[in-house]
C-alpha positions as CSV (number, residue, x, y, z in Angstrom):
1,M,88.5,79.3,52.3
2,T,88.1,82.9,53.9
3,T,88.7,83.8,57.5
4,T,87.6,86.2,59.1
5,T,89.8,88.9,61.0
6,F,89.5,91.0,64.0
7,A,92.1,93.9,63.8
8,N,94.5,92.1,61.5
9,N,94.4,89.1,63.8
10,L,92.9,85.7,63.6
11,Y,90.4,85.0,66.5
12,V,92.2,81.9,67.9
13,E,95.1,84.2,67.9
14,Q,93.6,87.5,69.1
15,H,92.1,85.5,72.0
16,Q,94.6,82.6,72.6
17,V,91.7,79.8,72.0
18,D,91.9,76.3,70.9
19,S,91.1,76.1,67.1
20,N,88.3,73.3,67.9
21,P,85.0,74.7,68.7
22,T,83.9,71.1,69.8
23,T,86.3,71.6,72.8
24,H,84.5,75.0,73.6
25,I,81.0,73.3,73.5
26,E,82.5,70.4,75.7
27,Q,83.9,72.7,78.3
28,S,80.4,74.7,78.6
29,T,78.8,72.2,78.9
30,L,80.8,70.6,81.6
31,E,80.6,74.2,83.5
32,Y,77.0,74.1,83.0
33,L,76.6,70.7,84.5
34,H,79.2,71.8,87.6
35,T,76.6,74.7,88.1
36,A,73.6,72.6,87.9
37,F,74.7,69.7,90.4
38,L,76.1,72.8,92.7
39,L,72.9,74.5,92.6
40,Y,71.0,71.4,93.4
41,E,73.2,70.5,96.3
42,Y,72.5,74.0,97.6
43,K,68.7,73.4,97.4
44,Q,69.1,70.4,99.2
45,T,71.4,71.6,102.0
46,Y,70.1,75.1,102.7
47,T,66.8,76.5,103.8
48,K,64.6,78.3,101.7
49,K,65.6,81.5,103.1
50,E,69.3,80.7,102.9
51,Y,69.2,79.5,99.3
52,R,67.3,82.6,98.1
53,A,70.1,84.7,99.8
54,L,72.8,82.7,98.1
55,L,71.5,83.0,94.8
56,E,70.7,86.7,94.9
57,E,74.4,87.1,96.1
58,Y,75.8,84.9,93.1
59,G,73.1,87.0,91.2
60,W,70.8,84.3,90.2
61,D,66.9,85.0,90.1
62,K,64.8,82.4,92.3
63,G,62.5,80.7,89.9
64,S,64.1,81.8,86.5
65,G,64.1,79.5,83.8
66,E,67.9,79.1,83.7
67,E,67.3,78.0,87.5
68,R,64.7,75.5,86.8
69,R,66.6,74.0,83.8
70,S,69.9,73.6,85.6
71,L,67.8,71.9,88.5
72,R,66.0,69.8,86.0
73,I,69.3,68.2,84.4
74,A,70.8,67.8,87.9
75,E,67.7,66.0,89.5
76,N,67.7,63.6,86.3
77,F,71.2,62.9,86.0
78,Q,72.1,62.4,89.4
79,A,73.9,59.0,88.2
80,F,76.3,61.1,86.7
81,I,77.2,63.3,89.9
82,S,80.8,61.7,90.0
83,C,81.6,62.2,86.4
84,P,80.2,64.7,84.7
85,E,82.7,64.6,82.5
86,H,80.8,61.5,80.8
87,L,78.2,64.0,79.8
88,A,80.0,66.8,78.0
89,V,80.0,65.9,74.9
90,L,76.3,66.3,75.0
91,P,75.1,69.7,74.3
92,I,72.7,71.2,77.2
93,S,69.6,71.2,74.6
94,L,70.1,67.2,74.2
95,L,70.2,66.8,78.0
96,L,67.0,68.8,78.8
97,R,65.5,66.8,75.7
98,L,66.4,63.7,77.9
99,C,64.5,64.9,81.1
100,S,61.4,65.1,79.3
101,H,58.8,62.6,80.0
102,N,59.7,60.5,77.2
103,Y,62.9,60.2,77.2
104,K,63.9,60.0,81.0
105,I,64.1,56.0,80.3
106,L,67.0,56.6,78.2
107,I,69.0,58.1,80.9
108,D,69.3,54.5,82.3
109,E,70.8,53.2,79.1
110,L,73.4,56.2,78.9
111,K,75.1,54.8,82.3
112,D,75.8,51.7,80.6
113,I,77.8,53.1,77.7
114,P,81.2,53.3,78.8
115,I,83.1,56.4,79.5
116,G,84.7,57.8,76.0
117,G,81.4,55.8,74.1
118,L,78.9,58.3,74.4
119,T,78.5,60.5,71.4
120,C,76.2,63.1,70.3
121,G,74.8,60.9,67.8
122,L,74.6,57.7,69.4
123,V,72.1,59.8,71.7
124,L,70.4,61.0,68.9
125,E,69.8,57.7,67.8
126,L,68.3,56.2,71.0
127,I,65.9,59.3,70.9
128,E,64.9,58.4,67.5
129,K,64.1,54.8,68.2
130,R,62.3,55.6,71.7
131,R,60.3,58.2,69.6
132,L,59.4,55.3,67.0
133,F,58.6,53.1,69.8
134,L,56.3,55.5,71.4
135,R,54.6,56.5,68.1
136,A,53.8,52.5,67.5
137,M,52.7,52.0,71.1
138,N,50.2,55.3,70.4
139,Q,48.7,53.9,67.3
140,E,48.5,50.4,68.6
141,K,46.5,52.0,71.5
142,K,44.4,54.0,69.2
143,M,43.9,50.9,67.2
144,A,42.9,49.1,70.4
145,T,40.3,51.5,71.4
146,G,38.8,52.0,68.1
147,E,38.2,48.1,67.9
148,Q,36.8,48.2,71.6
149,H,34.5,51.2,70.6
150,Q,33.2,49.1,67.4
151,M,32.9,45.9,69.6
152,E,30.3,47.9,72.3
153,I,28.5,49.2,68.9
154,D,28.0,45.8,67.6
155,T,26.8,44.6,70.5
156,I,23.8,47.3,70.8
157,P,20.7,46.0,68.8
158,S,20.0,47.9,65.7
159,A,16.7,49.5,66.8
160,K,18.0,50.7,70.0
161,L,21.4,52.2,68.1
162,W,18.7,53.6,65.6
163,R,17.0,55.4,68.7
164,M,20.3,56.5,70.2
165,T,21.8,57.9,67.2
166,T,18.7,60.1,66.5
167,R,18.4,61.7,69.7
168,Q,22.0,62.9,70.0
169,G,21.4,64.1,66.7
170,C,24.1,62.1,64.7
171,L,21.6,61.1,62.1
172,P,19.0,63.2,60.4
173,R,15.2,62.0,61.8
174,S,13.1,61.0,58.8
């Protein structure tokens, strides 16, 4: 394996960091969660004017994508406000995915997982199961709608059906 060196030093040595990249991702997620929960608390505590002034003081833009994403995570993961470390193993992109309409229900399931038992793989597995469930429900709904539509057509006498379809231009007139 070849290693890239910077100024004849390994990156790890030059910056004196942990060589395990997973550690850095977890720390990054934890810092993001702290930011999100603080921002949410500020938004709930201060007036709009005070909140806007506070954001300006910290160099944030009110209504920026980053602010909205942070608030979205904080709003949806309120159950983890006392233990954000539990979520640190999940990348921010996965936390945002869990905030979506289709997957919010999974957040409740995460509460039941013991600390240390939560993994990225487990969450991806839950998302996949939910996606398959939603797909099956959608197909079932489409089939039920199609059957209902067919039953409605079957109850119309054939002469009336012929008149309806020719008026609407569905069938060519002879």
